[in-house]
N, C-alpha and C positions, 0 to 999 in steps of 0.2 A: 776480383769479381769478374765473371765472364761477360762477354758482350758479343754481339753479332748473332746471326741466325745459326741454328744447329745444322748438322751435316745435310739432312734430307729436305730442309725447307727450300721452297722454290724462290729463286730470285730472277729478276727480269733482265735478260740480255737482249740486245737489239735483234739478235738472231733467234730469240725464243727463250722460253723458260728453261732453267736448268737448276739442279740441286746446288746448294751453296758450296758443297765440297768440290764441285767440278769447275769452279771459276778459276781462271789462271790469268797472270799478267798479259795484257794486250787485249783481253776481252772488252767489248764495249757494252756498257750497261745503260738502262734507262734511268732517268732521274726526273725530278720536277723542279722547275724554276718559276715560282709563282703559280699560275694556273696553266702553264705550258709544259709539255714534255720536252726534255733535252737529253742529249747523249753525253756520257762521261766514260773515260777509259780507265781500266784497272791498271794501276802502276805496281802494286804489290799486294800479296795475300798473306795473312797471318792466321794461324790456328792456335787457339787457347783452350786448355782443358779446364773443366769446372764441374762441380757436382750439383750446383743449384741453377735452375732455369725457371722461366715463366711461360705459361701458355696464355697468349693474348687472344681473347675471343672477341672478334668484331662482328658486325652485321654481315660481313662477307665470308669470313673463314676464321679458322684458328691456326696460329703459327707459334712455334716455339723458338725462343731466343734467350740470350743472356739478360739478366735483370737490368744491366746498365746500358743496353742498346737504347739509343735515343730515337724517339718518335716525335714528329711535329704535331703540336696541338695548337688551337687558337691562341693560347697563352705563351707559346714558344716551345722549345725542345724540352721533353721530359723523358725520364727513365721509363723503360717498358714496364717496370715493376709498379709505377705510380700513375698509370694512365686509365685505370678503371673508372668508368662513369663519364669520361670525357669523349671528345672526338679527335680523330687523327687524320692527317692528310692522306688521300688515297686517290688512285685512278683505276679505271676498269682495265685489268691486265689483258683481257681478250681484245681490247681495242688498240693496244700498243703497236701492233704490226700493220694496222690498216693504212691505206693511202691518205696522206694529208694534202688537201687541195690548196692551191694558191687562188684565193678569191679576189677578183679585181673590182674595185668600186667603179661607178660610172652609170650612165644611162641604162645599159643592158642589165647591170646588177639590180638597179632599182626596179626595172620592168619585171625581171624574174621574180623578185620578192613580192611585188605588188600583185602579179597575176597568181602566184601561189597562195597568197593570203585570201584572194577572192575565190578562186576555183580549184586550187590544188589540193593534193593529199600528201601529208608528210607521214610516212611510215617509220618503222623502227630502223630500217636500213635503206629506204628508197624515198624518192620524191616523184610524184606523177601529176599530170594534168589531163583530164578528159573533157573535151568540149565538142560542140557541134561544128564550129567553124574551122575549116582547114587553115585559113589565113591566120587566125588567132593562134592555133597550135604551132604553125610555122614560125611566127614571131617569137613565141615562147621558147621553142627549141633553139632558135638562133641566139636569143639572149642568154639562155642557160649555158650554151657552149662557149659563148664569148666571155662570160664572167667566171667560169669555173674550169674551162678546158676539157670538160667531160663530153664525150660524143653523145649527141642527142638526136633522135630521129622520130619521125611520125609513124604511127601504126593506125591502120583503119580498124575500128572496133564498132560494136553495136552496144547499146545500153537501153534498158527498159524505160518507157515513159509511163508514169502513173496516170497522167492526164489523158493521153491518147490510147492507153491500154495496148501498146505494141512497142516493139524494139525500133530504135532510131539509129541511123548511122552516125558515127562520130569519129574523133581522132584522139589518140593518146600519145603523150610524150612521157617516158618513164626512164629514170636513171637510178642505178643502184649505187648508193654511197651512204654509209652510216655517218661519215664525217659531215656531209652536206645536210643530212636530215637532223643531226645534232645542232648544226649551225642555225638552221631555220627555227628549230624549237627554242634555241637560246634567244634569237632575235625577237620572238613574240612572247617571251615570258615563261617558256617551259611547256606550254600546252598549245599545240597548233590547231586545235579544234576551232572552226570558224566562229563559233559563238563565245569562245573563251580566250581566243588569242588577243594579245595586246598589240597596240600599234608598234611596229618595229622601228625604233628610233635610229637604228643603224643607217636608215636611208636618208638621214639628215646630214650626212657627211658634206654634201655640196648640193647646189641647186640642180645640177644635171642629174644626179642620182635620184633626188626627190621627184623631179618631173618624170623620170622613168617609172618610179613607183606609182605615181598618179595615173599614168597612161596604162600600166599593166593592171592596176586595181580596178580602174573604171571600165576597162575592156571586159573584165569579168563580172563586176557588180555595178555597172553604171551604163549611162547612155548619153548622147548629146541632147541638148534642149533645142527644139526647133524654133527658129526665129530669134535666137539669142546666143551670143558668144559665150556659152557656158555648157557645162556637163553636170549631171547629177549622179551621186552615189546613193545606192539603196542598200541598206543593211539593217539587220536586227541587232547587230552588235553595237549598242549605243556607246559604250565606253570607247570603242575603236574610233568611231566617227567623232566623238567629243575631243579626242586628242588631235585629230587632223584639223578641225575647225580653226583653232587659233593660229596654226601654222600658215593657213591660206587666208587669214583675216576674214573668215566667214562667220555669220551667226548660225547657231545650230540649236534647234528646239526639237528634242526627241518626241516622237509620237507615243501615245499611250499604248501599252502592250496589246490591248484588245483591238487596236486599229492598224495593226500590221507593222511592217518594217519602217524605220526612220529614213529620212532623206537629207543629204547634204549637197548643196549647190557649190560647184567649183567654177568660178568666173574665169574666162579666158584671159583676163587682165589682173589676176590675183597677184602676180609677181610685183606689180607696181605699188602695192600696198606696203611693201617693206616689212612684212611680218615674218619672213623666213630668216631664221638664224641658224647657221651651221653648228652641228654638234659632232664631236669625234667619239665614235664607239668602235671597238675592235670588230673586225670581220670574222676572225677565227673563233670557234666555240671554245670555252674553257675545257681543259682536259683533266682537271682535278676537282675534287670536292672533299667534304668531311664525312667520315664514317664513324658510327658510334662504337665505342669499346664497351661491350656488355660486362665483361669481367676480366680479371687477371688472376690466373691460378698458379701459385707456387708449385714447382715440380722438382723433386729430388732424383738424382741418378740412382738407379737400382743396381744392387750388387757391386761388383768391383769396377765396372766400366763407367767412366765419367762421360759427360757431354763434351763434344768438341764444338766450339764456337768459332765461326769464321769472320774475320774482319778484312776490310778492303781499303787500301789507300787509292784514292781516285783523283783524276784530273780531267777537265778543269773544275768539275762540280764534286764536292765531297760526299754527296748523298747517293742513295741507291734505293731500289724498290724490292721489298719482300712481298712477292705476289701482289703488287700494286700498292702496298703500304710504304710511305716514304720513311726512310730510316737513315741513320748515320752513326759512326762510331763516337764514343765520348771524346770531348776535347782533351 
């Protein structure tokens, strides 16, 4: 029985997509190891003729392969002919060639995440902060550059004020990186909207990182309390504040919706309460997910010309990607 993708199906080399028939020994292919992308080298290529194939129709695309090609499902590896109605491991092929950042934990990382949660914007492929205070924007740019290595600079901008009915001067910091925007969305539960974001538990790696987060978040959505060694956070995202409260050992009572935003007091001596407990969470965003297989259609070769299925012997990882879909040869 045939296995592997057919001649014209796209497979993912590190240098870019190519048709299955064009892969040669020595090429480096993308694969998945858990939720991370990894590289694997082609050691040998085989070609097998066959008259029966299947069209695997997923939410992303349709690809043609041998019925015995193995695809990874939540229940383990299954034949391509048997995956209809389930999900298979997949990564977005267009993101394979993007720059992967090294993200460093610490105070600067916490400050960057906190300020972004308070006042930032996370787009499809960019992260930005627009504020009135130049000093705040400068600290944000410095923290962003320190924890990601990305160049960040200030731009003078204007933005409309609904209250004053005129444009006000401000400062913007903006970096283009789909990897960083994916990471931030992952930290806050998938949706970076200020009213729907969840508390990013990644900042609980150590006390230094969490204190950076508090400083950045409070600079955006808080202020000092006069006459008391404490600061106050003001936000309408009640669930967000409710997750912070036990970490700093504070009581939190949300306001009724018709009475405005809720407030959480952060004492300057909260660390002495012993309520902080470090947690380890990955800094890098997951690069794989599950995609639904809508149907699998049997397909027969027409006329005298059979299908040609291509198989690859790979090292160190035995898997490869068919336009983002994780696959491997039968054992």
